[in-house]
Every structure is written in C-alpha cells, then in structure tokens.
Legacy VTK file of the C-alpha trace (Angstrom):
# vtk DataFile Version 3.0
C-alpha trace
ASCII
DATASET POLYDATA
POINTS 284 float
144.254 85.504 96.095
143.931 89.203 97.123
141.374 90.487 99.581
139.619 92.473 96.838
139.218 89.363 94.594
137.673 87.313 97.443
134.849 89.886 98.057
131.627 88.879 96.357
130.239 91.440 93.826
126.523 92.150 93.982
125.032 92.510 90.603
121.684 93.852 89.376
120.595 90.305 88.576
121.448 89.231 92.237
119.352 92.102 93.533
116.401 91.137 91.356
116.468 87.448 92.385
116.569 88.497 96.129
113.604 90.889 95.619
111.729 88.244 93.643
112.347 85.669 96.489
110.996 88.034 99.120
108.004 89.206 97.095
106.889 85.682 96.276
107.194 84.556 99.862
105.176 87.598 101.166
102.418 86.996 98.629
102.281 83.184 99.379
102.078 83.778 103.166
99.008 86.028 102.903
96.754 83.332 101.359
95.041 81.043 103.834
94.810 77.307 102.874
91.089 77.098 103.133
90.687 80.033 100.755
91.996 77.809 97.937
90.538 74.426 98.895
93.221 73.014 101.187
92.324 71.635 104.718
93.447 74.245 107.373
94.373 71.454 109.814
97.949 70.448 110.713
100.786 72.446 112.290
102.356 74.933 109.902
105.703 76.527 110.456
104.830 79.706 108.526
101.501 81.484 107.783
99.748 80.960 104.490
100.350 78.342 101.776
103.244 75.967 101.626
105.528 76.117 98.502
104.330 72.728 97.395
100.724 73.906 97.518
101.522 76.908 95.321
103.294 74.669 92.840
100.322 72.316 92.731
97.827 75.084 92.153
100.017 76.699 89.481
100.738 73.427 87.754
104.573 73.704 88.048
107.143 71.416 89.692
107.628 71.749 93.373
111.404 71.849 92.964
111.237 74.412 90.297
108.924 76.732 92.290
111.117 76.254 95.323
114.245 77.330 93.388
112.337 80.327 92.012
111.317 81.474 95.466
114.840 80.839 96.736
116.110 83.224 94.184
118.114 80.759 92.208
119.247 81.640 88.696
116.752 79.725 86.640
114.845 80.510 83.418
111.201 81.429 83.796
108.619 81.952 81.045
105.729 84.384 80.917
103.269 81.507 80.820
104.545 80.109 84.161
104.556 83.576 85.735
100.993 84.019 84.649
99.983 80.778 86.512
101.818 81.845 89.543
100.106 85.222 89.387
96.692 83.634 89.286
97.493 81.235 92.039
98.794 83.994 94.404
95.853 86.218 93.386
98.079 89.066 92.356
96.322 92.234 91.147
97.498 93.945 87.986
100.172 96.053 89.560
101.500 93.090 91.630
101.580 90.956 88.506
103.539 93.600 86.619
105.914 93.802 89.575
106.481 90.018 89.403
107.268 90.234 85.812
109.714 93.081 86.225
111.579 91.252 89.006
111.712 88.067 86.923
113.291 90.160 84.088
110.433 89.806 81.557
109.530 93.145 79.907
105.902 94.137 79.683
106.635 97.295 77.696
109.344 99.644 76.464
112.345 100.248 78.800
111.976 103.313 81.049
114.585 105.946 81.581
115.044 108.114 84.652
115.512 111.812 84.161
115.600 114.745 86.516
115.981 117.558 83.963
112.839 119.626 83.303
112.277 122.157 80.671
111.389 125.801 81.794
107.890 125.363 80.204
107.057 122.961 82.951
107.789 125.453 85.711
105.628 128.103 83.763
102.818 125.538 83.754
103.193 125.013 87.595
103.193 128.838 88.146
99.937 129.188 86.135
98.136 126.655 88.317
98.116 128.971 91.289
96.227 129.104 93.702
96.365 125.320 93.415
99.514 123.697 94.919
101.473 121.659 92.371
104.730 119.800 92.170
106.683 117.586 89.805
108.020 114.265 90.988
110.159 111.495 89.505
109.612 107.805 90.355
111.935 108.042 93.314
109.735 110.806 94.873
112.425 113.487 94.317
110.687 116.814 94.135
111.936 118.426 90.836
109.731 121.503 90.701
106.897 123.248 92.575
104.927 126.453 92.606
104.476 129.180 95.152
101.101 127.843 96.239
102.867 124.560 97.083
105.313 126.404 99.329
102.504 128.191 101.150
100.035 125.456 101.548
102.049 122.258 101.973
105.729 122.933 102.692
108.215 125.557 101.831
110.336 123.343 99.634
112.538 126.190 98.696
113.875 126.378 102.182
115.043 122.757 102.099
118.457 121.912 100.600
118.309 120.398 97.133
119.799 117.022 98.273
116.962 116.632 100.886
114.010 117.407 98.524
112.638 113.850 98.462
109.152 113.248 99.777
109.990 109.841 101.283
112.942 111.282 103.214
110.914 114.404 104.353
107.971 112.185 105.396
109.825 109.419 107.281
113.189 110.768 108.409
113.245 114.665 108.501
111.947 117.140 111.015
111.617 119.595 108.156
108.310 118.023 107.030
105.620 120.311 108.416
102.734 119.317 106.233
100.309 117.563 108.680
97.984 115.206 106.840
95.105 113.945 109.095
95.130 110.737 107.010
98.951 110.422 107.214
99.054 106.697 108.001
97.273 105.813 104.781
99.378 108.151 102.741
102.640 106.750 104.109
101.608 103.093 103.410
100.772 104.183 99.802
104.015 106.021 99.268
106.148 103.032 100.436
104.122 100.690 98.268
104.559 103.034 95.255
108.305 103.346 95.768
108.674 99.546 96.062
106.866 99.184 92.697
109.038 101.813 90.980
112.251 100.370 92.454
111.808 97.113 90.514
112.919 99.081 87.379
116.026 100.441 89.186
117.455 97.556 91.108
121.174 97.924 91.414
121.231 101.716 90.770
123.293 103.357 93.448
121.002 106.388 93.964
117.967 104.171 94.639
119.971 101.692 96.806
121.411 104.570 98.849
117.989 106.190 99.520
116.435 102.854 100.519
119.297 102.039 102.953
119.079 105.552 104.458
115.404 105.212 104.989
115.624 101.801 106.504
118.338 102.967 108.986
116.518 106.280 109.839
112.870 105.258 110.179
111.536 102.169 112.021
108.081 102.953 110.469
109.564 102.907 106.915
111.322 99.574 107.702
108.027 98.161 109.017
105.986 99.156 105.899
108.873 98.031 103.697
108.649 94.423 104.999
105.094 94.127 103.890
106.247 94.007 100.269
103.060 95.874 99.078
103.122 97.622 95.678
100.949 100.396 94.416
100.630 102.893 91.603
100.118 106.651 91.760
96.475 107.441 91.817
94.078 110.374 92.376
93.394 110.435 96.043
91.486 112.729 98.539
93.867 113.959 101.128
92.971 115.651 104.431
95.332 118.508 105.233
95.294 119.914 108.825
96.719 123.328 108.511
97.718 125.206 111.609
96.451 128.530 110.281
93.091 127.623 108.632
92.239 124.137 109.878
91.085 121.189 107.796
91.280 121.312 103.988
89.992 118.466 101.814
92.221 118.262 98.685
92.213 115.922 95.708
95.741 115.016 94.516
95.539 114.424 90.700
98.555 113.206 88.658
99.530 114.181 85.160
102.492 112.446 83.561
104.921 114.802 81.874
107.355 112.300 80.457
106.640 109.718 77.722
107.661 106.686 79.899
105.796 107.798 83.002
108.851 108.492 85.140
107.823 112.049 86.040
104.402 113.271 87.186
102.891 116.550 88.009
100.587 116.371 91.098
98.105 119.080 91.578
96.014 119.618 94.797
92.614 120.948 94.190
89.889 121.597 96.916
86.924 119.201 96.938
84.473 121.642 98.644
83.786 125.300 98.925
85.075 125.638 102.457
88.509 124.122 101.430
88.469 126.411 98.403
88.000 129.516 100.500
90.727 128.417 103.016
93.216 127.732 100.185
92.729 131.180 98.748
93.222 132.637 102.224
96.528 130.857 102.578
97.920 131.574 99.125
96.991 135.207 99.067
98.124 136.019 102.578
LINES 1 285
284 0 1 2 3 4 5 6 7 8 9 10 11 12 13 14 15 16 17 18 19 20 21 22 23 24 25 26 27 28 29 30 31 32 33 34 35 36 37 38 39 40 41 42 43 44 45 46 47 48 49 50 51 52 53 54 55 56 57 58 59 60 61 62 63 64 65 66 67 68 69 70 71 72 73 74 75 76 77 78 79 80 81 82 83 84 85 86 87 88 89 90 91 92 93 94 95 96 97 98 99 100 101 102 103 104 105 106 107 108 109 110 111 112 113 114 115 116 117 118 119 120 121 122 123 124 125 126 127 128 129 130 131 132 133 134 135 136 137 138 139 140 141 142 143 144 145 146 147 148 149 150 151 152 153 154 155 156 157 158 159 160 161 162 163 164 165 166 167 168 169 170 171 172 173 174 175 176 177 178 179 180 181 182 183 184 185 186 187 188 189 190 191 192 193 194 195 196 197 198 199 200 201 202 203 204 205 206 207 208 209 210 211 212 213 214 215 216 217 218 219 220 221 222 223 224 225 226 227 228 229 230 231 232 233 234 235 236 237 238 239 240 241 242 243 244 245 246 247 248 249 250 251 252 253 254 255 256 257 258 259 260 261 262 263 264 265 266 267 268 269 270 271 272 273 274 275 276 277 278 279 280 281 282 283
C-alpha cells in the first residue's frame, strides 16, 4: 500500500457530520435540566442535558441519538429532526441550520456567485451620500460606493484578495472603521458566517478562510466555538469616526440575487445629527 492510498480523504459528508455533532452538543449543553423538568441534583460531567435526556424528551432511541451526535453515518428523517429541534429549543434559524447539516433540503439549492452586473455598481453610486456595499454569503466585498470609502473604510486601497469583512475585522490592521458597538457586531458576523457555511461545507475557499481566521484571531476562535448561528438583519450601528465623532447608522440589507447569496447593505443615518455629519464626511 502506498503512502498516498493510506491517507484518509475528508469528504463533504464527513465535514457535515462533524459540524452536526458539534452543533447538537453545543445546543444540548446550554439547556439546564430543571428547565425541562429533570431534577438538577447529581454530579454531571458536562453542563446541560445528558444525551439520554434529549433522547427521552424527543421520543427517539438513546443509541440512535448518541450515534447522531457522534456524527455517525445514519439516516435521519425530517420528523425526527423536528422533534430534536423542539427538545433543544432551537429558533427558526438554528432549526434550518440543523436540517442543512443533516442533509435535508428546506428549499432550492443555492449557488455562490461573485460576478456582478455593471447595473449594480450604478445603483450603489446613486445611493450617495449613503454608504453602500455588496457582499456575498462569505462576507467578501464585491462592490462599494464612494461614500462607503469615505465613511467606513477605503476598500479601494485594500488588495482584492483581502476584501473580506471577516478578515478585515478579525485579522487585519487595515480595518480602520471603529464601531462603538464592535463586540456585538463581531458576534453577529461570526454567527452569520457559521450559518452560511452549512451550505458550503467542503468547499476549499470557505475552508481556507475559516482556517486562516482560526489561526490568526483568538477572538474569532472563541466566538466560533459558541456554535451560534444568525441571519443578516437590519441593525443600528454606532460608528465612532475620528473626524466627526459618533454617527448612528442603520444597516439595511437588500438581496440582489434570487437565492439570497448576495446582498446590498446600505447605511442610513437614524437622526439629524448623524445625517449632517455624514454629509460633512462625504462632501469633504
């Protein structure tokens, strides 16, 4: 047997099973026994519910659930996943994430695309003085307008291969956009990336970005281990600009691809003071 033939090959299915195992364990460990009617007494080796308790509440076999959480190659039905979702108190996004990792489709397959028609850039330019950008699900910055360069970060000065918001936020000194609520934003970004990754397990570009972030940023690694998932949403962000001070901006998303893989994010002021400061920055 050659050395090459003895090296195990990691497949997309292997990645999904490992991710499913870790996700189920993290959701199980966050539920306290007394929250679901079990006595809290007795020494527990790990926090949260035991596997047998999850199996009992979900109405499935203990061995079967143990195999599922261990990432074994077993068949699973939507009915059983629904019971586990209810038992683990998963919200809508977490439930969808569980189905995706288990290989059960909830909708049409998604495709990833980085090509944008010129009309999208024209739209971005017309939004000035409001900063706007287009992102794909991996947080790659595909396009931006001049207001985005002046108010948030001069993305044009950053090499194409580094124009990724996760990389700029967690691992690069180039990220000069100081959000006063940066901790919350970072948590939401990592959770959004984990949710999107479920549709791209085994893809080299996603795997490479994840590994680089884990190796470069202890904070990203810490947030990654929480196994939280989130969806893009309209959020008020507090920008602390060194020239004009605090701006309160609402980040609103508009999806520009049929399958929701690319979105345009526009930042609009939420008060008159922020509006005036924004015009000052863009027009200077």
